[in-house]
C-alpha positions as CSV (number, residue, x, y, z in Angstrom):
1,X,25.1,82.6,100.4
2,X,23.1,84.1,103.3
3,X,23.0,87.8,103.9
4,X,21.9,87.5,107.5
5,X,25.2,89.0,108.8
6,X,23.9,92.5,108.1
7,X,20.7,92.1,110.0
8,X,20.8,93.8,113.4
9,X,20.2,91.7,116.5
10,X,17.5,93.0,118.8
11,X,18.2,93.1,122.5
12,X,15.5,91.8,124.8
13,X,14.8,93.7,128.0
14,X,17.5,93.3,130.7
15,X,20.2,92.2,128.3
16,X,23.4,94.2,128.0
17,X,26.1,93.8,125.3
18,X,29.6,95.1,125.8
19,X,32.4,94.9,123.3
20,X,35.9,95.5,124.6
21,X,39.5,94.5,123.7
22,X,38.6,91.8,121.2
23,X,35.8,90.2,123.2
24,X,32.1,90.3,123.4
25,X,30.4,90.2,126.8
26,X,26.7,89.6,127.1
27,X,24.9,89.9,130.5
28,X,21.2,89.1,131.1
29,X,18.8,87.8,133.8
30,X,20.0,84.1,133.5
31,X,23.7,84.8,133.5
32,X,26.8,86.1,131.8
33,X,28.7,84.9,128.7
34,X,31.8,86.1,126.9
35,X,33.5,85.2,123.7
36,X,36.8,86.3,122.1
37,X,36.4,87.7,118.6
38,X,38.9,87.8,115.8
39,X,40.1,91.2,114.8
40,X,38.7,92.9,111.7
41,X,35.0,92.9,112.7
42,X,33.3,96.0,113.8
43,X,30.5,96.1,116.4
44,X,27.9,98.8,116.8
45,X,25.9,98.5,120.0
46,X,23.0,100.8,120.8
47,X,19.7,100.7,122.7
48,X,17.9,98.8,120.0
49,X,20.4,96.1,119.1
50,X,23.8,95.0,117.9
51,X,25.1,95.2,114.4
52,X,28.1,93.2,113.3
53,X,30.1,94.8,110.5
54,X,32.9,93.6,108.2
55,X,35.9,95.4,106.9
56,X,35.5,94.3,103.2
57,X,33.4,92.2,100.9
58,X,35.6,89.1,100.6
59,X,34.1,85.7,101.0
60,X,36.1,85.0,104.2
61,X,34.9,88.3,105.8
62,X,31.3,87.6,104.9
63,X,31.4,84.1,106.4
64,X,33.2,85.3,109.5
65,X,30.6,88.1,109.9
66,X,27.7,85.6,109.7
67,X,29.4,83.2,112.1
68,X,30.0,85.8,114.7
69,X,26.5,87.2,114.4
70,X,25.0,83.8,114.9
71,X,27.2,83.1,118.0
72,X,26.3,86.5,119.5
73,X,22.6,85.8,118.8
74,X,23.0,82.5,120.6
75,X,24.6,84.3,123.5
76,X,21.8,86.8,123.7
77,X,19.1,84.1,123.6
78,X,21.0,82.1,126.2
79,X,21.2,84.9,128.8
80,X,17.6,85.9,128.3
81,X,15.8,82.5,127.8
82,X,18.3,79.8,128.3
83,X,18.7,76.5,126.4
84,X,17.3,73.1,127.3
85,X,17.8,69.6,125.9
86,X,15.7,66.6,126.9
87,X,17.1,63.0,126.8
88,X,15.0,59.9,127.1
89,X,16.1,56.5,128.4
90,X,14.5,53.6,126.8
91,X,15.2,50.0,127.9
92,X,14.3,47.7,130.7
93,X,16.0,48.8,133.9
94,X,17.5,52.0,132.3
95,X,17.1,54.9,134.8
96,X,18.8,58.1,135.9
97,X,19.0,60.1,139.1
98,X,20.3,63.7,139.5
99,X,22.3,64.3,142.7
100,X,23.7,67.8,142.8
101,X,26.4,68.2,140.1
102,X,26.2,64.5,139.2
103,X,23.9,62.4,137.1
104,X,23.8,58.7,138.1
105,X,22.8,56.5,135.2
106,X,21.9,52.8,135.1
107,X,22.2,51.8,131.4
108,X,22.4,48.0,131.4
109,X,26.1,47.7,132.2
110,X,27.4,45.8,135.2
111,X,28.1,49.1,137.0
112,X,26.3,52.4,137.4
113,X,27.8,55.4,135.4
114,X,28.3,58.7,137.2
115,X,28.5,61.7,134.9
116,X,29.7,64.9,136.4
117,X,28.1,68.0,135.0
118,X,30.3,71.0,134.0
119,X,29.8,74.4,135.6
120,X,26.9,76.2,133.9
121,X,24.7,73.1,133.2
122,X,22.0,71.8,135.4
123,X,20.1,68.5,135.2
124,X,16.6,67.6,136.3
125,X,15.3,64.0,136.2
126,X,11.6,63.3,135.8
127,X,10.2,59.8,136.4
128,X,13.7,58.2,136.1
129,X,13.6,58.1,132.3
130,X,13.6,61.8,131.3
131,X,16.7,64.0,131.8
132,X,16.3,67.7,131.2
133,X,19.6,69.6,130.8
134,X,19.5,73.4,131.0
135,X,22.0,76.2,130.8
136,X,22.8,79.5,129.1
137,X,25.6,78.3,126.8
138,X,24.1,76.5,123.8
139,X,27.3,74.8,122.8
140,X,27.9,73.5,126.3
141,X,24.3,72.2,126.8
142,X,24.5,70.4,123.5
143,X,27.9,69.0,124.2
144,X,26.8,67.6,127.6
145,X,23.7,66.0,126.0
146,X,25.8,64.4,123.3
147,X,28.3,63.1,125.9
148,X,25.4,61.5,127.9
149,X,23.9,60.0,124.7
150,X,27.3,58.6,123.7
151,X,27.3,56.5,126.9
152,X,24.6,54.2,125.4
153,X,23.6,55.1,121.8
154,X,20.3,53.9,120.5
155,X,20.6,50.5,118.9
156,X,18.5,49.9,115.8
157,X,17.0,46.5,116.6
158,X,15.1,47.1,119.8
159,X,15.5,50.8,120.1
160,X,17.1,50.7,123.5
161,X,19.5,53.4,124.6
162,X,19.7,57.2,125.3
163,X,18.0,59.4,122.7
164,X,17.0,63.0,122.3
165,X,13.3,63.5,122.9
166,X,12.5,64.4,119.3
167,X,14.9,61.9,117.7
168,X,13.5,59.5,115.2
169,X,15.3,56.1,115.3
170,X,15.3,53.9,112.2
171,X,14.5,50.4,113.2
172,X,15.9,47.4,111.5
173,X,14.2,44.0,111.1
174,X,15.9,41.2,112.9
175,X,17.0,37.9,111.4
176,X,14.1,36.4,109.4
177,X,13.7,32.6,109.0
178,X,16.8,31.6,110.8
179,X,16.7,28.0,112.1
180,X,18.9,26.6,114.7
181,X,21.3,23.9,113.9
């Protein structure tokens, strides 16, 4: 079991953490995030960083401490640097276009698909086949990327579809030696 829950989180310049009434609020140059926290955890915030403490040494308390520490670390990284996900469109005629809060996708269906971005996520399209999603909330950026990928998952025979930039797709061999009848 990991013992990372005890390690203090360093605060980058310009990031402020405030713990009040069962919630953690993080504010930085890119935006603000807040999260409700279950009772029982203790937070110590000073100039150097944040320490998440636990009330006892039970397995549940240790796991909750590690989870909350990771979530607070993601919030700190999000408001200081932000998160990005890059999606690639592969296929003949597959293309995307970002128009304000909407991403218009042509994915081989008989109709174009319009995906409305939630508040806090922005999209930028390069050369019609690369979609870069950006935001401060790691969970939200990942969820939007997964939703767009789900519109046309990569198929294993030709490799067509929406994929993450660093995704490796296992290709399958097609039918071999089939003769028409």
